[in-house]
N, C-alpha and C positions, 0 to 999 in steps of 0.2 A: 504494500500500500504506500503510495508516494506521500510525502509530507509537504505541506505548503509553508512550513515555518522556515525561516532563515535565521541562523545563529550568527550574531555579530560579536566581535571581540568584547565590546562594551557589555553585551548581554552576559557573556561568560563571567567577566569581572564583577558585574553587578550581582548576578545570581550567587556567586561564591561569597560575596560580602553579606548578602541577606541571610544566607544559609550558614554563615560562619565556617566555610570550608576553605582549606588550602588548595593550591593547585594539585598537590599530590592526592588529596582526598577526592576531588572531582575526578581526577584521572583514574583512581582505583575504582570508584563507583561506576564509571563509564567503561572501564576495561581498555583504557588507552594509556600511553606513556605520559609521564609528567611533562616531558619535553614537548609533546604534541600540544598540550594545553598551554604551556608557556609560549611556544612559538606562535600559536594562534592568537593568544591574548596580546602579544607584543607586535602582531601583524607581520611576523617574519614569513609566514606562509598561510595559504588558505587550507581549508579542510576538505577531505574527500567527503562525498555525500554520506557514505556509511558512517564515517567518524562523526560527522555533524549530527547525525541521527542518534548515535550513542550518547553524545553529550546532552542533547535535548532531552532524551528520555531520563537520564540520570538527574538532570536539573529539575525536571517536572516531578519525578518520583520523590525528590528531596523536599518538595513543597513550594517551589517557585513557579511563577507563570511568566512566560516571555510575552511581552506586549509588542505589537507591530507598530509601525510608524503610521499613526492616524492623525497627522497634523501636528502633534506635539513631539514627535520623535520616538524612537524605539525605547523600550524600558523593560523593567522587571519588577514584579511585586510578589509578595507571599500570597499563597492561596488562602482564601477565607476559611476559617475553622468550620468543620462540618458540625451541624447541629443534629442532635438525635431526636 
């Protein structure tokens, strides 16, 4: 199933900040190397689509939501707590 989300370096840095994750923790949760996260966040290289998807899934499973550019620019927020 193709994904419509695009992960930007700022998304990655922002999500890690909100989740209080290091680059190493995001990398471990996504199943990629820390250098992949570091190089992407510092814009040294782009991600392969499969790697991008792994990072998006890890970020979303961690509780962050990636916001698209809807006039105010891209962003990240925490998911609303689920009510029972």
